[in-house]
Structure formats: C-alpha cells, structure tokens
Steps between C-alpha positions, in 0.01 A plus 500: 500500500391159384735242348551478125404130497158573655158603377253634750124491441251699707130418512269794574134484592285772344212571732299737282309789655331279761823373650706820511433760771523871414823521701658208315398640162641841590835347610528309175392796289758723663798290381398495135655724237304775329481286186359205696242719674383643168463151362309387806263792466420384148325184622124548503432208741611574858594133549736507201653822630553351845663187359730702273607719794562199722699307233725793416547597863603138565754517219647819648510347849679187374752688291564746781597213727756374253637843425506614861291811426150623584230361269412845370865556397518200270561642151406278213398541139153388409431288193519702180681582182867603533706569190243336279493180702250379759670470839381321811491676840846535648693700755620832364862542395709614790310297754709365786398146392446530123571128457187413693227376259132462580154439355145552626176330397156540654154360434173495689586449867871426475839631384842341441842668513824335379845638591849393385850636471686507170238304305166590350182365653130506411192422708140435409196409709147441374167444671345193345160628403279282274544554128220426255722516188775288653584289192514804273733669747718190517538496126592868496789475749639147468746357260389193302680263736356663812150498357519130417609420856238732654210350301588156632422619856161445657250784491536570869879529469511729198412822678769465763753383244418799280566745779824334605618504139399867470689611814810302396501672160412844631769487770755430225380783277504734797854383589628595153310827512243442229183376674222450251694685229619157390289213374440239768497232226871557445582401858472142622471395868390179674130416475381364835268553795722620779483316831738697727394387851634820652844501339634644177494272199798367309660754265467408135643643180316759286536465124470805275517464123630860464807475725752242619548577866464338842185569697331289766147521645358368823153500654439683829250370761224748579200419720167522317396473134819643355780401270835671544840466336846654509743494209870569538806537280766220507534128452571424868222494758566753778386487860134597503341657803122561516344706781190705583544877537467631855326841494572583866803715409280737304160461660629532856325181614157637400251223433 
C-alpha cells in the first residue's frame, strides 16, 4: 500500500486498433466488468472502443497492484447518481482498501491515472487539437481575471495556455466529483503555458467561489501535444511520483 503523503500518477499510451494485437485486446477485454464491456460495445468507432478498453484495463491493472488482487477482481463504482447526488468513481464499500482514491482521464492517444490514500484526487489529460473558435471558448470557461491574463498572451501561446487551463480546472472538478456539472467560470487556476521539461510542475492553489476549501493542482509532463494535470485535496504538497504503465504483467511480453 502506498504512503498517505504520496500521490502516484500513471501515464498510459493508447495505441488504437493499429497498435494493439488481437491477443493484447483479448487480455484487456477479459479483465473488464460486464458494465465496462457493455459501454465499450456502444462505441461505433473501433479505435474509440480500443482506447476505452485499454484505458479501463489500465485502471484495473493499476488498482489491482495497490490492492494486491487480480485486475478483474477490482470492484469499483462507476460514475453516476447515488442518493440524488452525482458521485465520482470509487472503490465499493467493503473493499480491503476503501481509503484508496483514484481518477482516470483519457483522450486521443493517451490516458492518465491518479491514485492517493485518504485524500481525493482528480486527473485530466487533453490532446491539443487546433480550435477555430478559441476565443469564444476562452470566454465561456474563464473567469474575468483569467480571461484578461489569457488575452495578453501572444496568439501562438493562447492555444497551449487554454488547454493547460482547461486540464487544471477539469482535474479539480473531477476531484470534487462534479466534472462539467459545475461552471468552469466559478473556478480559478493559474493562466500560463506550461514548460515542464520532463518533471511535474509546481503545485498551485485552486480557487472556487462556491466553497472555501484547500485544493492544489499541478501539471504532469506527457510526451507529445498534450496537456495534463492532477488536482488533490489538502494545503500541503505531497510526494508526487509519475511513471509510465508497464503492460508486460497483463500482455505477457507480447509486442
């Protein structure tokens, strides 16, 4: 079991249909729950189905390692409404490590998993595709202060800064269990173009006009045109470990 003063972040490559062999796909499919398989079958595009299966198999593999159980035996609740409130994914009551918290995010080509003990965490990763309506999007998700800072950036910096701001906010909203059910304009995070150079960025405070609580957000380095962030509960910065997931345990070394 990991220490309570640590947060672990796992980066996962999503290979799509071209990068996953039939044997690898079958091994990943086999450890999913019935609910996950039904959701995977709902994707019309085979590439989206493959990425979903890989991301959720990765989550089960990671959690299984912390819990000391086989990946297919990990029992967690999916996101949904419980008692009239929207709840984030969590281990089911009665789990042998119910204090373990986690969050999964995936986008085109990559996924991010955050894990902690005794504190809530949220993760978000986004592929930085070009956006034609960038300024309109900025105005729809930024507070007045953020927008003023963002508009002072050069045109070439705005796209990257927008995505970094988005992942910082979304990781916070996922950490508190609301996702996009809350207005992004009510949450304020730093406005900047992240330059990580292979290491996690400095953790900075999240401000939410609706609540008075302590949350911190940090950027996570991911190779390629991605922005990624992890948000965590607490005013003190924990030990942060970032690693790439090794599939050999599940895939049996198959290339």
